[in-house]
C-alpha positions as CSV (number, residue, x, y, z in Angstrom):
1,M,-116.3,-29.8,72.2
2,E,-118.3,-30.0,75.4
3,T,-120.9,-27.6,74.0
4,L,-121.3,-29.8,70.9
5,T,-122.0,-32.7,73.1
6,T,-124.6,-30.8,75.1
7,I,-126.3,-29.7,71.9
8,V,-126.4,-33.3,70.6
9,E,-127.8,-34.5,74.0
10,Y,-130.5,-31.9,73.7
11,A,-131.3,-33.0,70.2
12,V,-131.7,-36.6,71.3
13,V,-133.9,-35.6,74.2
14,L,-136.0,-33.4,72.0
15,A,-136.5,-36.2,69.5
16,V,-137.6,-38.6,72.2
17,L,-139.9,-36.0,73.7
18,F,-141.4,-35.1,70.4
19,G,-142.0,-38.9,69.8
20,V,-143.7,-39.3,73.2
21,V,-145.9,-36.3,72.6
22,F,-147.1,-37.8,69.2
23,C,-147.7,-41.2,70.8
24,L,-149.8,-39.4,73.5
25,L,-151.7,-37.6,70.8
26,G,-152.4,-40.9,69.1
27,A,-153.7,-42.4,72.3
28,L,-156.0,-39.5,72.9
29,G,-157.2,-39.7,69.3
30,L,-158.1,-43.3,69.8
31,V,-160.3,-42.3,72.8
32,R,-161.8,-39.1,71.4
33,M,-162.5,-39.8,67.7
34,P,-166.1,-40.8,66.8
35,D,-165.7,-43.6,64.3
36,V,-163.3,-46.4,63.4
37,Y,-161.8,-44.5,60.3
38,L,-160.8,-41.4,62.3
39,R,-159.5,-43.6,65.1
40,S,-157.4,-45.5,62.6
41,H,-156.1,-42.4,61.1
42,A,-155.2,-40.9,64.5
43,A,-153.5,-44.1,65.6
44,T,-151.6,-44.7,62.5
45,K,-150.2,-41.3,61.6
46,S,-149.3,-40.1,65.1
47,A,-148.1,-43.4,66.4
48,T,-145.9,-44.0,63.4
49,L,-144.2,-40.6,63.8
50,G,-144.0,-41.0,67.5
51,V,-142.3,-44.4,67.4
52,L,-140.0,-43.3,64.6
53,C,-138.9,-40.3,66.7
54,V,-138.3,-42.3,69.8
55,L,-136.3,-45.0,67.9
56,A,-134.3,-42.3,66.0
57,G,-133.5,-40.6,69.3
58,A,-132.3,-44.0,70.8
59,F,-130.3,-44.7,67.6
60,L,-128.6,-41.3,67.8
61,Y,-127.8,-41.7,71.4
62,F,-126.2,-45.1,70.9
63,A,-124.3,-44.0,67.8
64,L,-123.0,-40.8,69.2
65,F,-122.4,-41.5,72.9
66,E,-121.9,-45.2,73.1
67,G,-120.1,-45.6,69.7
68,H,-122.5,-48.4,68.8
69,I,-124.4,-48.5,65.5
70,S,-127.5,-50.6,66.3
71,A,-128.8,-52.6,63.3
72,K,-131.8,-53.7,65.3
73,L,-132.8,-50.1,65.8
74,L,-132.4,-49.4,62.1
75,L,-134.5,-52.5,61.2
76,G,-137.1,-51.4,63.8
77,I,-137.3,-48.0,62.2
78,L,-137.6,-49.4,58.8
79,F,-140.2,-52.0,59.9
80,V,-142.4,-49.4,61.6
81,F,-142.1,-47.0,58.7
82,L,-143.2,-49.6,56.2
83,T,-145.8,-51.6,58.1
84,S,-147.7,-49.2,60.3
85,P,-149.3,-47.1,57.4
86,V,-150.2,-50.2,55.4
87,A,-151.8,-51.8,58.5
88,G,-153.8,-48.7,59.2
89,H,-155.0,-48.5,55.6
90,L,-156.0,-52.2,55.5
91,N,-157.9,-51.9,58.8
92,G,-159.9,-49.0,57.4
93,R,-160.5,-50.8,54.2
94,A,-161.6,-54.0,56.0
95,A,-164.0,-51.9,58.2
96,Y,-165.5,-50.2,55.2
97,R,-165.9,-53.4,53.2
98,S,-167.6,-55.1,56.2
99,G,-170.2,-52.3,56.3
100,V,-169.0,-50.2,59.3
101,K,-170.9,-46.9,58.9
102,L,-169.1,-43.5,58.6
103,W,-169.6,-40.9,61.3
104,R,-172.9,-39.1,60.7
105,R,-171.2,-35.8,60.1
106,S,-168.7,-37.1,57.6
107,V,-168.7,-35.0,54.5
108,R,-167.4,-37.2,51.8
109,D,-167.2,-41.0,51.0
110,D,-164.4,-41.6,48.4
111,W,-164.8,-45.4,48.4
112,E,-168.4,-45.5,47.5
113,K,-168.0,-44.8,43.8
114,A,-164.9,-47.0,43.5
115,L,-166.7,-50.0,45.0
116,Q,-169.8,-49.4,42.9
117,Q,-167.7,-49.4,39.7
118,K,-165.9,-52.5,40.8
119,E,-169.2,-54.3,41.5
120,K,-170.6,-53.3,38.1
121,G,-167.5,-54.6,36.4
122,A,-167.7,-57.9,38.3
123,S,-171.4,-58.4,37.5
124,S,-170.8,-57.7,33.8
125,Q,-168.0,-60.2,33.8
126,E,-170.3,-62.8,35.4
127,N,-172.9,-62.1,32.7
128,V,-170.3,-62.7,30.0
129,R,-169.3,-66.0,31.5
130,Q,-172.8,-67.3,31.6
């Protein structure tokens, strides 16, 4: 029984350490990436995974060792899982629509065609109304 407890303790520690490493990588990505879109990607993806791992480690610790199921931790995990990727996407979209340029070495611009088609559709609808 004691070895099972030790294994679970190591699993909790590994989950928290894994989360901390991903949060650190996200912070480094914010500093090192060349444009707002790559920074947003680095921050959103790694920070989401990092925070989820830290919260999951805390949840496991309290559930297994303290005997307390924390609804606040579960809600925190759910909230971060749902809102962080959406916020990162909307930040990138707002930057693109406001005219922030891509990095000069970017290979592809997937939004350009979509926005051109949307603008053509909007201008043709305005012509129909007049």
